C-alpha positions as CSV (number, residue, x, y, z in Angstrom):
1,M,7.8,36.8,-13.7
2,N,10.4,36.9,-11.2
3,A,11.0,33.5,-8.8
4,Y,8.6,34.9,-6.3
5,S,6.4,34.1,-8.5
6,P,3.8,30.7,-8.5
7,T,4.6,30.4,-11.8
8,A,8.5,31.1,-11.8
9,P,9.9,27.6,-13.1
10,S,11.3,25.2,-10.6
11,Q,14.5,25.4,-9.7
12,N,14.4,21.9,-8.3
13,P,11.6,20.4,-10.8
14,Q,11.3,17.1,-8.7
15,P,9.8,16.9,-5.1
16,T,11.0,15.4,-2.3
17,L,8.9,12.4,-0.5
18,P,8.6,13.1,3.0
19,R,11.0,8.9,4.4
20,T,8.0,7.4,5.5
21,E,8.5,4.1,7.3
22,E,7.7,0.7,5.7
23,P,4.2,-0.9,6.4
24,T,4.2,-3.3,8.9
25,A,3.9,-6.6,8.4
26,E,-0.2,-6.7,9.9
27,Q,-0.9,-3.6,8.1
28,R,0.6,-4.9,4.7
29,R,-2.1,-8.0,5.3
30,R,-4.9,-5.7,5.4
31,A,-3.7,-3.9,2.7
32,V,-3.9,-7.4,0.8
33,R,-7.2,-8.8,2.0
34,A,-8.9,-5.1,1.5
35,I,-7.8,-4.9,-2.1
36,A,-9.1,-8.7,-2.3
37,S,-11.8,-7.7,-1.3
38,A,-12.6,-5.3,-3.4
39,A,-11.0,-6.7,-6.7
40,A,-14.2,-7.2,-9.4
41,D,-12.2,-10.5,-10.1
42,A,-8.9,-11.8,-9.4
43,T,-7.3,-10.8,-12.1
44,E,-8.0,-7.2,-11.4
45,C,-6.6,-7.8,-8.4
46,A,-3.3,-10.7,-9.4
47,E,-2.5,-6.7,-11.2
48,L,-3.7,-3.7,-7.9
49,L,-0.8,-6.5,-5.7
50,E,1.5,-6.3,-8.1
51,A,1.0,-3.5,-8.4
52,L,1.1,-1.8,-5.6
53,G,4.4,-5.2,-4.5
54,L,2.4,-6.9,-2.3
55,S,1.9,-10.7,-2.9
56,P,-1.3,-12.5,-2.2
57,E,0.8,-14.4,0.5
58,E,0.9,-11.5,2.6
59,G,-2.8,-11.3,2.5
60,R,-2.8,-15.3,5.3
61,G,-2.4,-14.5,9.1
62,I,-0.1,-16.7,10.5
63,P,-1.7,-19.1,12.3
64,S,0.0,-18.9,16.0
65,Q,-1.0,-15.6,15.7
66,L,-4.7,-15.0,14.5
67,P,-7.3,-15.4,17.6
68,S,-8.6,-19.1,17.9
69,Q,-12.5,-19.9,17.9
70,R,-12.6,-20.1,21.2
71,D,-11.3,-15.8,21.5
72,R,-13.9,-14.4,19.3
């Protein structure tokens, strides 16, 4: 086995992940709502949100930022 072999052990076993920006509040809100709609029950929803570092409150819209009924 040589250094150029695809099966050679890596000198740096920890993968380097690309640096990304934190999701916006709107992205987090949409993620919470998507998880809630796809979860089988409340327990599963809570577990998924916890695993992703999200809270149920993030899924609620801020009334001043939501379109009013007449705008729909």
